[in-house]
Gaussian input, Z-matrix of N, CA and C with variables (Angstrom, degrees):
# hf/3-21g

backbone

0 1
 N
 C     1     B1
 C     2     B2     1     A1
 N     3     B3     2     A2     1     D1
 C     4     B4     3     A3     2     D2
 C     5     B5     4     A4     3     D3
 N     6     B6     5     A5     4     D4
 C     7     B7     6     A6     5     D5
 C     8     B8     7     A7     6     D6
 N     9     B9     8     A8     7     D7
 C    10    B10     9     A9     8     D8
 C    11    B11    10    A10     9     D9
 N    12    B12    11    A11    10    D10
 C    13    B13    12    A12    11    D11
 C    14    B14    13    A13    12    D12
 N    15    B15    14    A14    13    D13
 C    16    B16    15    A15    14    D14
 C    17    B17    16    A16    15    D15
 N    18    B18    17    A17    16    D16
 C    19    B19    18    A18    17    D17
 C    20    B20    19    A19    18    D18
 N    21    B21    20    A20    19    D19
 C    22    B22    21    A21    20    D20
 C    23    B23    22    A22    21    D21
 N    24    B24    23    A23    22    D22
 C    25    B25    24    A24    23    D23
 C    26    B26    25    A25    24    D24
 N    27    B27    26    A26    25    D25
 C    28    B28    27    A27    26    D26
 C    29    B29    28    A28    27    D27
 N    30    B30    29    A29    28    D28
 C    31    B31    30    A30    29    D29
 C    32    B32    31    A31    30    D30
 N    33    B33    32    A32    31    D31
 C    34    B34    33    A33    32    D32
 C    35    B35    34    A34    33    D33
 N    36    B36    35    A35    34    D34
 C    37    B37    36    A36    35    D35
 C    38    B38    37    A37    36    D36
 N    39    B39    38    A38    37    D37
 C    40    B40    39    A39    38    D38
 C    41    B41    40    A40    39    D39
 N    42    B42    41    A41    40    D40
 C    43    B43    42    A42    41    D41
 C    44    B44    43    A43    42    D42
 N    45    B45    44    A44    43    D43
 C    46    B46    45    A45    44    D44
 C    47    B47    46    A46    45    D45
 N    48    B48    47    A47    46    D46
 C    49    B49    48    A48    47    D47
 C    50    B50    49    A49    48    D48
 N    51    B51    50    A50    49    D49
 C    52    B52    51    A51    50    D50
 C    53    B53    52    A52    51    D51
 N    54    B54    53    A53    52    D52
 C    55    B55    54    A54    53    D53
 C    56    B56    55    A55    54    D54
 N    57    B57    56    A56    55    D55
 C    58    B58    57    A57    56    D56
 C    59    B59    58    A58    57    D57
 N    60    B60    59    A59    58    D58
 C    61    B61    60    A60    59    D59
 C    62    B62    61    A61    60    D60
 N    63    B63    62    A62    61    D61
 C    64    B64    63    A63    62    D62
 C    65    B65    64    A64    63    D63
 N    66    B66    65    A65    64    D64
 C    67    B67    66    A66    65    D65
 C    68    B68    67    A67    66    D66
 N    69    B69    68    A68    67    D67
 C    70    B70    69    A69    68    D68
 C    71    B71    70    A70    69    D69
 N    72    B72    71    A71    70    D70
 C    73    B73    72    A72    71    D71
 C    74    B74    73    A73    72    D72
 N    75    B75    74    A74    73    D73
 C    76    B76    75    A75    74    D74
 C    77    B77    76    A76    75    D75
 N    78    B78    77    A77    76    D76
 C    79    B79    78    A78    77    D77
 C    80    B80    79    A79    78    D78
 N    81    B81    80    A80    79    D79
 C    82    B82    81    A81    80    D80
 C    83    B83    82    A82    81    D81
 N    84    B84    83    A83    82    D82
 C    85    B85    84    A84    83    D83
 C    86    B86    85    A85    84    D84
 N    87    B87    86    A86    85    D85
 C    88    B88    87    A87    86    D86
 C    89    B89    88    A88    87    D87
 N    90    B90    89    A89    88    D88
 C    91    B91    90    A90    89    D89
 C    92    B92    91    A91    90    D90
 N    93    B93    92    A92    91    D91
 C    94    B94    93    A93    92    D92
 C    95    B95    94    A94    93    D93
 N    96    B96    95    A95    94    D94
 C    97    B97    96    A96    95    D95
 C    98    B98    97    A97    96    D96
 N    99    B99    98    A98    97    D97
 C   100   B100    99    A99    98    D98
 C   101   B101   100   A100    99    D99
 N   102   B102   101   A101   100   D100
 C   103   B103   102   A102   101   D101
 C   104   B104   103   A103   102   D102
 N   105   B105   104   A104   103   D103
 C   106   B106   105   A105   104   D104
 C   107   B107   106   A106   105   D105
 N   108   B108   107   A107   106   D106
 C   109   B109   108   A108   107   D107
 C   110   B110   109   A109   108   D108
 N   111   B111   110   A110   109   D109
 C   112   B112   111   A111   110   D110
 C   113   B113   112   A112   111   D111
 N   114   B114   113   A113   112   D112
 C   115   B115   114   A114   113   D113
 C   116   B116   115   A115   114   D114
 N   117   B117   116   A116   115   D115
 C   118   B118   117   A117   116   D116
 C   119   B119   118   A118   117   D117
 N   120   B120   119   A119   118   D118
 C   121   B121   120   A120   119   D119
 C   122   B122   121   A121   120   D120
 N   123   B123   122   A122   121   D121
 C   124   B124   123   A123   122   D122
 C   125   B125   124   A124   123   D123
 N   126   B126   125   A125   124   D124
 C   127   B127   126   A126   125   D125
 C   128   B128   127   A127   126   D126
 N   129   B129   128   A128   127   D127
 C   130   B130   129   A129   128   D128
 C   131   B131   130   A130   129   D129
 N   132   B132   131   A131   130   D130
 C   133   B133   132   A132   131   D131
 C   134   B134   133   A133   132   D132
 N   135   B135   134   A134   133   D133
 C   136   B136   135   A135   134   D134
 C   137   B137   136   A136   135   D135
 N   138   B138   137   A137   136   D136
 C   139   B139   138   A138   137   D137
 C   140   B140   139   A139   138   D138
 N   141   B141   140   A140   139   D139
 C   142   B142   141   A141   140   D140
 C   143   B143   142   A142   141   D141
 N   144   B144   143   A143   142   D142
 C   145   B145   144   A144   143   D143
 C   146   B146   145   A145   144   D144
 N   147   B147   146   A146   145   D145
 C   148   B148   147   A147   146   D146
 C   149   B149   148   A148   147   D147
 N   150   B150   149   A149   148   D148
 C   151   B151   150   A150   149   D149
 C   152   B152   151   A151   150   D150
 N   153   B153   152   A152   151   D151
 C   154   B154   153   A153   152   D152
 C   155   B155   154   A154   153   D153
 N   156   B156   155   A155   154   D154
 C   157   B157   156   A156   155   D155
 C   158   B158   157   A157   156   D156
 N   159   B159   158   A158   157   D157
 C   160   B160   159   A159   158   D158
 C   161   B161   160   A160   159   D159
 N   162   B162   161   A161   160   D160
 C   163   B163   162   A162   161   D161
 C   164   B164   163   A163   162   D162
 N   165   B165   164   A164   163   D163
 C   166   B166   165   A165   164   D164
 C   167   B167   166   A166   165   D165
 N   168   B168   167   A167   166   D166
 C   169   B169   168   A168   167   D167
 C   170   B170   169   A169   168   D168
 N   171   B171   170   A170   169   D169
 C   172   B172   171   A171   170   D170
 C   173   B173   172   A172   171   D171
 N   174   B174   173   A173   172   D172
 C   175   B175   174   A174   173   D173
 C   176   B176   175   A175   174   D174
 N   177   B177   176   A176   175   D175
 C   178   B178   177   A177   176   D176
 C   179   B179   178   A178   177   D177
 N   180   B180   179   A179   178   D178
 C   181   B181   180   A180   179   D179
 C   182   B182   181   A181   180   D180
 N   183   B183   182   A182   181   D181
 C   184   B184   183   A183   182   D182
 C   185   B185   184   A184   183   D183
 N   186   B186   185   A185   184   D184
 C   187   B187   186   A186   185   D185
 C   188   B188   187   A187   186   D186
 N   189   B189   188   A188   187   D187
 C   190   B190   189   A189   188   D188
 C   191   B191   190   A190   189   D189
 N   192   B192   191   A191   190   D190
 C   193   B193   192   A192   191   D191
 C   194   B194   193   A193   192   D192
 N   195   B195   194   A194   193   D193
 C   196   B196   195   A195   194   D194
 C   197   B197   196   A196   195   D195
 N   198   B198   197   A197   196   D196
 C   199   B199   198   A198   197   D197
 C   200   B200   199   A199   198   D198
 N   201   B201   200   A200   199   D199
 C   202   B202   201   A201   200   D200
 C   203   B203   202   A202   201   D201

   B1=1.4504
   B2=1.5313
   B3=1.3324
   B4=1.4617
   B5=1.5160
   B6=1.3142
   B7=1.4652
   B8=1.5112
   B9=1.3265
   B10=1.4535
   B11=1.5141
   B12=1.3064
   B13=1.4552
   B14=1.5198
   B15=1.3237
   B16=1.4528
   B17=1.5153
   B18=1.3205
   B19=1.4569
   B20=1.5185
   B21=1.3316
   B22=1.4535
   B23=1.5181
   B24=1.3183
   B25=1.4596
   B26=1.5218
   B27=1.3269
   B28=1.4562
   B29=1.5220
   B30=1.3199
   B31=1.4596
   B32=1.5143
   B33=1.3219
   B34=1.4664
   B35=1.5177
   B36=1.3318
   B37=1.4647
   B38=1.5250
   B39=1.3193
   B40=1.4709
   B41=1.5251
   B42=1.3242
   B43=1.4615
   B44=1.5252
   B45=1.3120
   B46=1.4645
   B47=1.5268
   B48=1.3343
   B49=1.4648
   B50=1.5243
   B51=1.3185
   B52=1.4696
   B53=1.5219
   B54=1.3333
   B55=1.4688
   B56=1.5236
   B57=1.3227
   B58=1.4649
   B59=1.5195
   B60=1.3271
   B61=1.4576
   B62=1.5219
   B63=1.3256
   B64=1.4678
   B65=1.5200
   B66=1.3294
   B67=1.4618
   B68=1.5226
   B69=1.3264
   B70=1.4708
   B71=1.5192
   B72=1.3273
   B73=1.4665
   B74=1.5273
   B75=1.3171
   B76=1.4673
   B77=1.5221
   B78=1.3337
   B79=1.4626
   B80=1.5298
   B81=1.3092
   B82=1.4572
   B83=1.5295
   B84=1.3022
   B85=1.4583
   B86=1.5216
   B87=1.3025
   B88=1.4531
   B89=1.5202
   B90=1.3109
   B91=1.4567
   B92=1.5214
   B93=1.3128
   B94=1.4562
   B95=1.5224
   B96=1.3113
   B97=1.4565
   B98=1.5160
   B99=1.3049
   B100=1.4616
   B101=1.5255
   B102=1.3152
   B103=1.4572
   B104=1.5198
   B105=1.3047
   B106=1.4588
   B107=1.5184
   B108=1.3039
   B109=1.4608
   B110=1.5189
   B111=1.3078
   B112=1.4523
   B113=1.5195
   B114=1.3078
   B115=1.4582
   B116=1.5204
   B117=1.2998
   B118=1.4606
   B119=1.5209
   B120=1.3176
   B121=1.4587
   B122=1.5228
   B123=1.3074
   B124=1.4489
   B125=1.5210
   B126=1.3174
   B127=1.4574
   B128=1.5239
   B129=1.3292
   B130=1.4682
   B131=1.5264
   B132=1.3415
   B133=1.4650
   B134=1.5256
   B135=1.3165
   B136=1.4692
   B137=1.5248
   B138=1.3310
   B139=1.4593
   B140=1.5253
   B141=1.3224
   B142=1.4627
   B143=1.5336
   B144=1.3267
   B145=1.4649
   B146=1.5256
   B147=1.3152
   B148=1.4622
   B149=1.5271
   B150=1.3384
   B151=1.4579
   B152=1.5188
   B153=1.3242
   B154=1.4614
   B155=1.5320
   B156=1.3188
   B157=1.4579
   B158=1.5276
   B159=1.3196
   B160=1.4685
   B161=1.5194
   B162=1.3246
   B163=1.4578
   B164=1.5279
   B165=1.3171
   B166=1.4587
   B167=1.5256
   B168=1.3138
   B169=1.4714
   B170=1.5222
   B171=1.3342
   B172=1.4660
   B173=1.5228
   B174=1.3236
   B175=1.4674
   B176=1.5198
   B177=1.3213
   B178=1.4656
   B179=1.5403
   B180=1.3161
   B181=1.4533
   B182=1.5359
   B183=1.3433
   B184=1.4696
   B185=1.5144
   B186=1.2965
   B187=1.4650
   B188=1.5392
   B189=1.3054
   B190=1.4620
   B191=1.5188
   B192=1.2994
   B193=1.4633
   B194=1.5257
   B195=1.3205
   B196=1.4667
   B197=1.5185
   B198=1.3048
   B199=1.4632
   B200=1.5224
   B201=1.3213
   B202=1.4815
   B203=1.4980
   A1=111.14
   A2=117.06
   A3=120.29
   A4=113.25
   A5=117.19
   A6=119.97
   A7=112.81
   A8=117.37
   A9=120.72
   A10=111.84
   A11=116.58
   A12=121.73
   A13=109.90
   A14=115.25
   A15=122.72
   A16=107.93
   A17=116.46
   A18=121.99
   A19=108.59
   A20=115.61
   A21=120.00
   A22=108.03
   A23=114.93
   A24=120.57
   A25=108.39
   A26=115.88
   A27=120.49
   A28=112.31
   A29=116.77
   A30=120.31
   A31=109.85
   A32=115.81
   A33=120.46
   A34=111.78
   A35=117.53
   A36=120.72
   A37=110.42
   A38=115.94
   A39=120.60
   A40=109.97
   A41=116.81
   A42=120.50
   A43=110.72
   A44=116.99
   A45=120.47
   A46=110.25
   A47=117.80
   A48=120.99
   A49=111.13
   A50=116.72
   A51=120.87
   A52=110.13
   A53=116.71
   A54=119.46
   A55=111.21
   A56=117.94
   A57=120.69
   A58=111.01
   A59=116.75
   A60=119.94
   A61=111.63
   A62=117.25
   A63=120.59
   A64=109.88
   A65=117.56
   A66=120.65
   A67=111.18
   A68=117.37
   A69=120.40
   A70=111.18
   A71=117.34
   A72=121.16
   A73=112.16
   A74=117.25
   A75=121.39
   A76=109.87
   A77=116.16
   A78=121.18
   A79=113.52
   A80=118.07
   A81=120.56
   A82=110.70
   A83=114.94
   A84=121.87
   A85=108.49
   A86=117.01
   A87=121.34
   A88=109.57
   A89=115.83
   A90=121.60
   A91=107.36
   A92=116.31
   A93=120.66
   A94=108.45
   A95=115.25
   A96=120.66
   A97=111.89
   A98=116.31
   A99=120.28
   A100=109.34
   A101=115.40
   A102=121.25
   A103=107.71
   A104=116.39
   A105=119.42
   A106=108.78
   A107=115.35
   A108=121.57
   A109=108.25
   A110=116.41
   A111=120.39
   A112=109.57
   A113=115.06
   A114=121.17
   A115=108.89
   A116=115.08
   A117=120.77
   A118=107.84
   A119=116.25
   A120=121.69
   A121=110.00
   A122=116.08
   A123=120.52
   A124=112.35
   A125=118.87
   A126=120.97
   A127=111.23
   A128=118.23
   A129=121.23
   A130=110.00
   A131=117.09
   A132=120.52
   A133=111.04
   A134=117.26
   A135=120.17
   A136=110.56
   A137=117.41
   A138=120.37
   A139=111.27
   A140=116.81
   A141=120.65
   A142=110.66
   A143=117.17
   A144=121.00
   A145=110.70
   A146=117.23
   A147=121.03
   A148=110.72
   A149=117.04
   A150=121.09
   A151=112.16
   A152=116.88
   A153=120.32
   A154=111.18
   A155=116.93
   A156=120.68
   A157=110.48
   A158=116.50
   A159=120.62
   A160=110.56
   A161=117.40
   A162=121.51
   A163=111.17
   A164=116.84
   A165=120.51
   A166=110.94
   A167=117.43
   A168=120.49
   A169=110.48
   A170=117.66
   A171=121.05
   A172=110.38
   A173=118.13
   A174=121.02
   A175=111.39
   A176=117.10
   A177=119.99
   A178=110.99
   A179=118.13
   A180=121.28
   A181=112.39
   A182=117.89
   A183=120.67
   A184=111.25
   A185=117.84
   A186=124.11
   A187=113.01
   A188=117.48
   A189=121.15
   A190=112.60
   A191=117.01
   A192=122.05
   A193=109.89
   A194=116.15
   A195=121.06
   A196=108.76
   A197=114.97
   A198=120.57
   A199=107.50
   A200=116.46
   A201=118.74
   A202=113.55
   D1=-40.16
   D2=-175.64
   D3=-95.85
   D4=-8.79
   D5=-179.44
   D6=82.08
   D7=17.01
   D8=179.43
   D9=-71.80
   D10=159.25
   D11=179.73
   D12=-119.46
   D13=149.82
   D14=178.17
   D15=-113.42
   D16=129.68
   D17=179.41
   D18=-119.77
   D19=131.50
   D20=176.68
   D21=-125.76
   D22=120.91
   D23=-179.69
   D24=-105.77
   D25=118.20
   D26=-179.02
   D27=-101.90
   D28=-3.32
   D29=179.41
   D30=-162.43
   D31=177.19
   D32=-177.82
   D33=-65.78
   D34=-40.79
   D35=-178.95
   D36=-66.21
   D37=-43.55
   D38=178.86
   D39=-64.82
   D40=-37.94
   D41=179.00
   D42=-63.32
   D43=-41.67
   D44=177.69
   D45=-62.90
   D46=-40.08
   D47=177.71
   D48=-65.07
   D49=-38.93
   D50=178.34
   D51=-63.18
   D52=-44.30
   D53=178.69
   D54=-64.31
   D55=-38.03
   D56=177.15
   D57=-62.12
   D58=-42.78
   D59=179.43
   D60=-66.95
   D61=-39.36
   D62=177.42
   D63=-64.58
   D64=-39.85
   D65=177.71
   D66=-61.40
   D67=-36.48
   D68=178.25
   D69=-68.49
   D70=-30.99
   D71=-179.59
   D72=-74.77
   D73=-27.30
   D74=-176.28
   D75=-70.06
   D76=125.39
   D77=-176.03
   D78=-103.27
   D79=-24.21
   D80=-173.91
   D81=-91.54
   D82=144.19
   D83=174.75
   D84=-96.21
   D85=136.56
   D86=178.78
   D87=-104.25
   D88=132.94
   D89=176.67
   D90=-107.75
   D91=105.23
   D92=-175.19
   D93=-111.73
   D94=78.26
   D95=177.17
   D96=-114.42
   D97=-18.96
   D98=-175.55
   D99=-104.74
   D100=121.16
   D101=176.80
   D102=-118.33
   D103=140.65
   D104=176.65
   D105=-109.40
   D106=138.14
   D107=-179.89
   D108=-107.81
   D109=125.68
   D110=179.05
   D111=-119.46
   D112=152.47
   D113=177.43
   D114=-125.23
   D115=141.98
   D116=175.25
   D117=-98.08
   D118=113.22
   D119=-179.01
   D120=-104.65
   D121=65.93
   D122=-178.77
   D123=-109.32
   D124=-4.80
   D125=-174.03
   D126=-61.61
   D127=-42.80
   D128=179.92
   D129=-61.56
   D130=-43.74
   D131=-178.89
   D132=-68.41
   D133=-36.77
   D134=178.23
   D135=-66.78
   D136=-41.88
   D137=178.36
   D138=-66.77
   D139=-38.96
   D140=177.24
   D141=-62.96
   D142=-43.97
   D143=178.26
   D144=-63.31
   D145=-42.01
   D146=178.35
   D147=-63.85
   D148=-41.97
   D149=178.39
   D150=-63.56
   D151=-43.60
   D152=178.87
   D153=-66.02
   D154=-37.98
   D155=177.49
   D156=-64.71
   D157=-42.52
   D158=177.81
   D159=-64.68
   D160=-42.20
   D161=177.53
   D162=-60.96
   D163=-40.28
   D164=178.77
   D165=-63.81
   D166=-41.46
   D167=178.85
   D168=-65.62
   D169=-43.84
   D170=-179.68
   D171=-64.10
   D172=-45.25
   D173=179.65
   D174=-64.59
   D175=-37.99
   D176=-179.64
   D177=-67.67
   D178=-29.71
   D179=-179.29
   D180=-87.77
   D181=-14.50
   D182=-177.44
   D183=-118.96
   D184=-87.36
   D185=-170.11
   D186=-68.75
   D187=-40.03
   D188=-176.88
   D189=-97.70
   D190=24.12
   D191=-177.30
   D192=-68.10
   D193=135.61
   D194=176.77
   D195=-101.29
   D196=142.47
   D197=-179.57
   D198=-97.36
   D199=123.85
   D200=-177.57
   D201=-68.47

């Protein structure tokens, strides 16, 4: 209905032929000159969470200890 194609590669040679045919079908040119660099700045938040968790454990075992 949609005109899609099915490709089955049973070996390396067939796979190369499939890629060649897919390359022929591709009509758009891609311009890949712009790269964006991102940084994950989560280390401070992870250390803060770890510190608060440790503080909670220490307080629960000392000052906030409940007597059964």
